[in-house]
Short mmCIF file of the C-alpha atoms (twelve columns), coordinates in Angstrom:
data_MODEL
# 
_entry.id   MODEL 
# 
loop_
_atom_site.group_PDB 
_atom_site.id 
_atom_site.type_symbol 
_atom_site.label_atom_id 
_atom_site.label_alt_id 
_atom_site.label_comp_id 
_atom_site.label_asym_id 
_atom_site.label_seq_id 
_atom_site.Cartn_x 
_atom_site.Cartn_y 
_atom_site.Cartn_z 
_atom_site.pdbx_PDB_model_num 
ATOM 1   C CA . MET A 1   -37.298 -19.950 167.899 1 
ATOM 2   C CA . PRO A 2   -37.867 -17.288 165.516 1 
ATOM 3   C CA . ARG A 3   -41.042 -15.875 165.618 1 
ATOM 4   C CA . ILE A 4   -43.413 -13.669 163.067 1 
ATOM 5   C CA . ILE A 5   -43.064 -9.981  164.027 1 
ATOM 6   C CA . ALA A 6   -46.062 -8.294  162.863 1 
ATOM 7   C CA . GLY A 7   -49.332 -8.689  160.514 1 
ATOM 8   C CA . ALA A 8   -52.017 -11.490 160.709 1 
ATOM 9   C CA . LEU A 9   -49.643 -13.832 161.983 1 
ATOM 10  C CA . GLY A 10  -47.383 -11.895 164.518 1 
ATOM 11  C CA . GLY A 11  -46.257 -13.567 167.714 1 
ATOM 12  C CA . ARG A 12  -46.239 -17.060 166.108 1 
ATOM 13  C CA . THR A 13  -43.230 -19.166 166.115 1 
ATOM 14  C CA . ILE A 14  -41.593 -20.571 163.542 1 
ATOM 15  C CA . ALA A 15  -39.958 -24.223 163.894 1 
ATOM 16  C CA . SER A 16  -36.196 -24.161 164.047 1 
ATOM 17  C CA . PRO A 17  -34.235 -26.005 160.992 1 
ATOM 18  C CA . PRO A 18  -32.670 -29.630 162.392 1 
ATOM 19  C CA . SER A 19  -29.088 -28.571 162.293 1 
ATOM 20  C CA . SER A 20  -26.994 -25.194 162.790 1 
ATOM 21  C CA . ARG A 21  -26.230 -24.726 159.409 1 
ATOM 22  C CA . THR A 22  -28.826 -22.114 158.982 1 
ATOM 23  C CA . ARG A 23  -27.973 -18.141 160.444 1 
ATOM 24  C CA . PRO A 24  -31.885 -16.794 161.096 1 
ATOM 25  C CA . THR A 25  -31.783 -13.105 160.346 1 
ATOM 26  C CA . SER A 26  -32.490 -11.572 163.685 1 
ATOM 27  C CA . ASP A 27  -35.563 -9.811  165.197 1 
ATOM 28  C CA . ARG A 28  -34.020 -6.710  164.954 1 
ATOM 29  C CA . VAL A 29  -32.999 -6.954  161.570 1 
ATOM 30  C CA . ARG A 30  -36.290 -8.660  160.220 1 
ATOM 31  C CA . GLU A 31  -38.082 -5.534  162.322 1 
ATOM 32  C CA . SER A 32  -35.864 -3.109  160.365 1 
ATOM 33  C CA . LEU A 33  -36.042 -4.048  156.838 1 
ATOM 34  C CA . PHE A 34  -39.573 -5.085  157.183 1 
ATOM 35  C CA . GLY A 35  -40.595 -1.576  158.737 1 
ATOM 36  C CA . ARG A 36  -38.827 -0.385  154.898 1 
ATOM 37  C CA . LEU A 37  -40.998 -2.692  152.614 1 
ATOM 38  C CA . ASP A 38  -44.163 -1.439  154.674 1 
ATOM 39  C CA . ALA A 39  -43.321 2.120   154.434 1 
ATOM 40  C CA . TRP A 40  -42.653 1.584   150.395 1 
ATOM 41  C CA . GLY A 41  -46.178 -0.381  150.148 1 
ATOM 42  C CA . VAL A 42  -44.426 -3.066  148.292 1 
ATOM 43  C CA . LEU A 43  -45.825 -6.437  150.476 1 
ATOM 44  C CA . ARG A 44  -49.681 -6.038  149.603 1 
ATOM 45  C CA . GLY A 45  -50.366 -9.021  147.299 1 
ATOM 46  C CA . ALA A 46  -46.601 -9.284  146.497 1 
ATOM 47  C CA . HIS A 47  -45.072 -12.330 144.788 1 
ATOM 48  C CA . VAL A 48  -42.188 -13.584 147.006 1 
ATOM 49  C CA . LEU A 49  -38.926 -15.137 146.083 1 
ATOM 50  C CA . ASP A 50  -37.015 -16.037 148.884 1 
ATOM 51  C CA . LEU A 51  -33.377 -18.157 147.767 1 
ATOM 52  C CA . PHE A 52  -31.972 -19.309 150.665 1 
ATOM 53  C CA . GLY A 53  -34.932 -20.401 152.864 1 
ATOM 54  C CA . GLY A 54  -33.485 -21.248 156.069 1 
ATOM 55  C CA . THR A 55  -36.074 -21.088 158.639 1 
ATOM 56  C CA . GLY A 56  -38.425 -19.241 155.653 1 
ATOM 57  C CA . ALA A 57  -38.929 -16.355 158.173 1 
ATOM 58  C CA . LEU A 58  -38.650 -13.872 155.682 1 
ATOM 59  C CA . ALA A 59  -41.029 -15.474 153.380 1 
ATOM 60  C CA . PHE A 60  -43.538 -15.962 156.590 1 
ATOM 61  C CA . GLU A 61  -43.065 -12.283 157.475 1 
ATOM 62  C CA . ALA A 62  -43.986 -10.765 154.348 1 
ATOM 63  C CA . LEU A 63  -46.868 -13.149 153.957 1 
ATOM 64  C CA . SER A 64  -47.858 -12.279 157.004 1 
ATOM 65  C CA . ARG A 65  -47.823 -8.486  156.106 1 
ATOM 66  C CA . GLY A 66  -49.874 -8.596  152.960 1 
ATOM 67  C CA . ALA A 67  -47.623 -10.777 150.255 1 
ATOM 68  C CA . GLY A 68  -50.193 -12.835 148.181 1 
ATOM 69  C CA . SER A 69  -47.418 -15.627 147.637 1 
ATOM 70  C CA . ALA A 70  -44.074 -17.107 148.350 1 
ATOM 71  C CA . VAL A 71  -41.789 -19.497 146.504 1 
ATOM 72  C CA . ILE A 72  -39.071 -20.375 148.924 1 
ATOM 73  C CA . VAL A 73  -35.688 -21.977 147.755 1 
ATOM 74  C CA . GLU A 74  -33.625 -24.006 149.938 1 
ATOM 75  C CA . ALA A 75  -30.484 -26.539 149.444 1 
ATOM 76  C CA . HIS A 76  -30.810 -28.796 152.406 1 
ATOM 77  C CA . GLY A 77  -33.526 -31.308 152.354 1 
ATOM 78  C CA . PRO A 78  -34.614 -31.618 156.035 1 
ATOM 79  C CA . THR A 79  -34.181 -27.858 156.109 1 
ATOM 80  C CA . ALA A 80  -36.812 -27.590 153.532 1 
ATOM 81  C CA . GLN A 81  -39.242 -29.969 155.141 1 
ATOM 82  C CA . VAL A 82  -38.844 -28.021 158.231 1 
ATOM 83  C CA . ILE A 83  -40.028 -25.009 156.078 1 
ATOM 84  C CA . ARG A 84  -42.750 -27.035 154.683 1 
ATOM 85  C CA . ARG A 85  -44.155 -28.068 158.190 1 
ATOM 86  C CA . SER A 86  -44.226 -24.153 159.348 1 
ATOM 87  C CA . ALA A 87  -46.055 -23.619 156.313 1 
ATOM 88  C CA . GLU A 88  -48.643 -26.111 157.139 1 
ATOM 89  C CA . ASP A 89  -48.566 -25.339 160.651 1 
ATOM 90  C CA . LEU A 90  -49.062 -21.275 159.741 1 
ATOM 91  C CA . GLY A 91  -52.182 -22.257 157.561 1 
ATOM 92  C CA . LEU A 92  -49.983 -20.889 154.653 1 
ATOM 93  C CA . THR A 93  -49.808 -24.125 152.407 1 
ATOM 94  C CA . ASP A 94  -51.892 -22.829 149.549 1 
ATOM 95  C CA . GLN A 95  -49.836 -19.511 149.649 1 
ATOM 96  C CA . VAL A 96  -46.314 -21.208 150.062 1 
ATOM 97  C CA . SER A 97  -44.195 -23.203 147.558 1 
ATOM 98  C CA . VAL A 98  -41.150 -24.974 148.685 1 
ATOM 99  C CA . ILE A 99  -38.249 -26.255 146.119 1 
ATOM 100 C CA . THR A 100 -35.149 -28.476 147.641 1 
ATOM 101 C CA . GLY A 101 -32.021 -27.151 145.559 1 
ATOM 102 C CA . ARG A 102 -29.486 -25.153 145.123 1 
ATOM 103 C CA . ALA A 103 -30.161 -21.508 143.739 1 
ATOM 104 C CA . GLU A 104 -28.327 -21.441 140.912 1 
ATOM 105 C CA . SER A 105 -29.961 -24.869 139.767 1 
ATOM 106 C CA . VAL A 106 -33.697 -23.561 140.719 1 
ATOM 107 C CA . ILE A 107 -33.372 -20.530 138.870 1 
ATOM 108 C CA . ARG A 108 -32.777 -22.780 135.659 1 
ATOM 109 C CA . THR A 109 -36.004 -24.664 136.262 1 
ATOM 110 C CA . LEU A 110 -38.127 -21.343 136.637 1 
ATOM 111 C CA . ASN A 111 -40.891 -20.883 134.218 1 
ATOM 112 C CA . PRO A 112 -42.227 -17.021 134.024 1 
ATOM 113 C CA . SER A 113 -45.224 -18.191 132.110 1 
ATOM 114 C CA . ALA A 114 -46.197 -20.804 134.966 1 
ATOM 115 C CA . GLY A 115 -47.211 -18.382 137.749 1 
ATOM 116 C CA . PRO A 116 -46.853 -14.358 138.535 1 
ATOM 117 C CA . ALA A 117 -43.234 -12.667 138.393 1 
ATOM 118 C CA . ALA A 118 -41.852 -11.943 141.653 1 
ATOM 119 C CA . SER A 119 -42.140 -8.486  143.211 1 
ATOM 120 C CA . ALA A 120 -40.202 -8.856  146.185 1 
ATOM 121 C CA . VAL A 121 -36.619 -10.985 146.126 1 
ATOM 122 C CA . PHE A 122 -34.961 -11.891 149.515 1 
ATOM 123 C CA . LEU A 123 -31.289 -13.276 149.170 1 
ATOM 124 C CA . ASP A 124 -29.778 -14.177 152.608 1 
ATOM 125 C CA . PRO A 125 -27.036 -16.661 151.727 1 
ATOM 126 C CA . PRO A 126 -24.440 -17.767 154.147 1 
ATOM 127 C CA . TYR A 127 -21.826 -14.989 154.801 1 
ATOM 128 C CA . THR A 128 -19.432 -17.623 152.727 1 
ATOM 129 C CA . VAL A 129 -21.024 -17.049 149.795 1 
ATOM 130 C CA . PRO A 130 -19.214 -14.670 147.518 1 
ATOM 131 C CA . LEU A 131 -21.366 -11.109 146.822 1 
ATOM 132 C CA . ALA A 132 -20.087 -12.136 143.159 1 
ATOM 133 C CA . HIS A 133 -22.186 -14.699 143.477 1 
ATOM 134 C CA . ILE A 134 -24.882 -13.265 144.553 1 
ATOM 135 C CA . ALA A 135 -24.650 -10.839 141.468 1 
ATOM 136 C CA . ASP A 136 -24.827 -13.786 139.131 1 
ATOM 137 C CA . LEU A 137 -27.672 -14.974 140.807 1 
ATOM 138 C CA . LEU A 138 -29.543 -11.804 140.317 1 
ATOM 139 C CA . GLU A 139 -28.355 -11.732 136.357 1 
ATOM 140 C CA . GLN A 140 -29.611 -15.109 135.883 1 
ATOM 141 C CA . LEU A 141 -33.004 -14.084 137.632 1 
ATOM 142 C CA . SER A 142 -33.104 -10.877 134.834 1 
ATOM 143 C CA . ALA A 143 -32.358 -13.134 132.117 1 
ATOM 144 C CA . ALA A 144 -34.725 -16.017 132.872 1 
ATOM 145 C CA . GLY A 145 -37.905 -13.379 132.995 1 
ATOM 146 C CA . VAL A 146 -39.209 -14.071 136.339 1 
ATOM 147 C CA . LEU A 147 -38.780 -10.356 137.738 1 
ATOM 148 C CA . ALA A 148 -41.627 -8.344  137.817 1 
ATOM 149 C CA . ASP A 149 -40.908 -4.760  136.748 1 
ATOM 150 C CA . GLU A 150 -40.019 -2.616  139.752 1 
ATOM 151 C CA . ALA A 151 -39.736 -5.819  141.772 1 
ATOM 152 C CA . VAL A 152 -37.990 -4.909  145.585 1 
ATOM 153 C CA . ILE A 153 -34.424 -6.830  146.242 1 
ATOM 154 C CA . VAL A 154 -33.363 -7.336  149.618 1 
ATOM 155 C CA . ILE A 155 -29.735 -8.724  149.890 1 
ATOM 156 C CA . GLU A 156 -28.676 -9.532  153.175 1 
ATOM 157 C CA . HIS A 157 -24.394 -10.005 154.109 1 
ATOM 158 C CA . SER A 158 -21.762 -9.546  156.310 1 
ATOM 159 C CA . GLY A 159 -21.180 -6.013  157.104 1 
ATOM 160 C CA . ARG A 160 -17.692 -7.109  157.665 1 
ATOM 161 C CA . THR A 161 -16.732 -7.952  154.291 1 
ATOM 162 C CA . ASP A 162 -14.551 -5.634  151.845 1 
ATOM 163 C CA . GLU A 163 -16.261 -6.803  148.491 1 
ATOM 164 C CA . GLN A 164 -18.563 -4.201  146.814 1 
ATOM 165 C CA . LEU A 165 -21.970 -5.846  145.819 1 
ATOM 166 C CA . ARG A 166 -21.968 -4.831  141.632 1 
ATOM 167 C CA . LEU A 167 -25.195 -4.969  139.456 1 
ATOM 168 C CA . GLY A 168 -26.313 -4.143  136.217 1 
ATOM 169 C CA . PRO A 169 -27.946 -0.849  135.523 1 
ATOM 170 C CA . GLU A 170 -31.308 -2.729  135.785 1 
ATOM 171 C CA . PHE A 171 -30.696 -3.015  139.790 1 
ATOM 172 C CA . VAL A 172 -31.224 0.394   141.168 1 
ATOM 173 C CA . ASP A 173 -29.529 0.961   144.266 1 
ATOM 174 C CA . GLU A 174 -32.079 2.331   147.250 1 
ATOM 175 C CA . GLY A 175 -29.571 2.075   150.070 1 
ATOM 176 C CA . ALA A 176 -28.233 0.518   152.576 1 
ATOM 177 C CA . LYS A 177 -28.499 -0.271  156.402 1 
ATOM 178 C CA . GLN A 178 -25.652 -1.683  158.578 1 
ATOM 179 C CA . TYR A 179 -26.977 -3.802  161.981 1 
ATOM 180 C CA . GLY A 180 -23.436 -4.652  164.154 1 
ATOM 181 C CA . ASP A 181 -21.911 -7.359  161.568 1 
ATOM 182 C CA . THR A 182 -25.463 -7.817  159.330 1 
ATOM 183 C CA . ALA A 183 -25.577 -5.378  156.130 1 
ATOM 184 C CA . VAL A 184 -28.766 -5.092  154.405 1 
ATOM 185 C CA . GLU A 185 -28.719 -3.812  150.754 1 
ATOM 186 C CA . PHE A 186 -32.180 -2.703  148.644 1 
ATOM 187 C CA . PHE A 187 -32.572 -2.352  145.133 1 
ATOM 188 C CA . THR A 188 -35.418 -1.941  142.592 1 
ATOM 189 C CA . TYR A 189 -35.264 -3.993  139.267 1 
ATOM 190 C CA . LEU A 190 -36.352 -2.067  136.484 1 
ATOM 191 C CA . ASP A 191 -37.370 -4.381  133.377 1 
ATOM 192 C CA . PRO A 192 -34.387 -3.627  130.662 1 
ATOM 193 C CA . ARG A 193 -37.218 -4.910  128.156 1 
ATOM 194 C CA . ILE A 194 -40.084 -2.752  129.197 1 
ATOM 195 C CA . SER A 195 -37.595 0.446   129.369 1 
ATOM 196 C CA . ALA A 196 -36.028 -0.615  125.526 1 
ATOM 197 C CA . ALA A 197 -39.491 -1.034  124.585 1 
ATOM 198 C CA . GLY A 198 -40.163 2.711   125.774 1 
ATOM 199 C CA . THR A 199 -37.492 3.952   124.343 1 
ATOM 200 C CA . GLY A 200 -38.328 2.616   121.205 1 
ATOM 201 C CA . ASP A 201 -42.026 4.314   121.134 1 
ATOM 202 C CA . MET A 202 -40.225 7.488   122.033 1 
ATOM 203 C CA . LEU A 203 -37.972 7.447   119.241 1 
ATOM 204 C CA . GLY A 204 -41.000 6.475   117.030 1 
ATOM 205 C CA . GLN A 205 -42.919 9.645   117.749 1 
# 
């Protein structure tokens, strides 16, 4: 079973889903990527959006390290139920919302006025999901207005693919790390509405 590596819940285990359809992020990869997020200071009080929940380990790790809340999206109903039970076992029910549904469908239902914008976003889909689809999901999140300015985006995908992740200029490349067959890419989201407003102010001076 996956375990939480560090923070208030460090060492606690997380229940595995009822099937082999999920591919939990390894402890080594999670330790490295969260070490980077801790160094950047983005987790304290963060509002997390995890679009491919799996075991929920990424969101739970973020909460253990100081994130304020998490929305976890999982397409497989029984797996979503396991995530809910894990949140209860970890004492996180007040901080976690689990939504059952496909990521692209859930994004269409997100209401930017219903809660805080996401300041830390995780996308760890099955390796069969094309990177072009991940790019589409991020563009949809941007258009929906549910990303905080300077939100940090973490994308995990197969390190064996020749496909390139191509994102719009609002997603600033912060580098990538390779761990065997796994690649992790980091981006900062710059809200184009805020950038446009700032440009207008400068032009008006």
